[in-house]
N, C-alpha and C positions, 0 to 999 in steps of 0.2 A: 792617327799617325802624325808624328811630329814633323814640322817643316824642316827640310834639310838646312844645315848651317851654311853660311856664306863660304866657309872654307871648303866644305864638301862640294859645293857647286863649282867653285874655282878649280878644284881637283878634277872633277868630271869634265869641265871645259878644257882643261889642259890635256887630258887623255883623249877625249873624243872630238874635241874641236867644236862642239855644239853646246849651246846652253840648254838647261832644262827649262821648258816653257813654264811661265807663271800660270797660264790658263791652258787647259787641255781642250782638244777638239770637242769632247762631249759637254764641256761647259759653255761653249760658244752658242750663239743663237743659230738656229738652223737657217740654211740659205733658202731664200724664197724661190718659187718657180721662175720668177722673172730673172733672177740672177743666173739661174741655170740656162734659160733660153738665150740670155745675152752671151754667155760663154759659148753655147752651141753655135750661135750666129757668127761669133768671131772665128770659131774653128772652121765653119763652112766657108767663110769669106777668105780664109788664109790657107786653105788646102792647096798644096802644090799641084800644078796642072797634071802631072803624071798620075795623080790619085783620083782623077775624075772618072 
């Protein structure tokens, strides 16, 4: 499939307000378990008191 032209990207950006990502999620490196546990730790540390 051909790359979208710059003009078509600009048109999409004007219509939807978001740019088309150059790299999709499936092209990114998977997150490590350490990253996930760090986010979980942050969430546990920042849960509002009424959610305990």
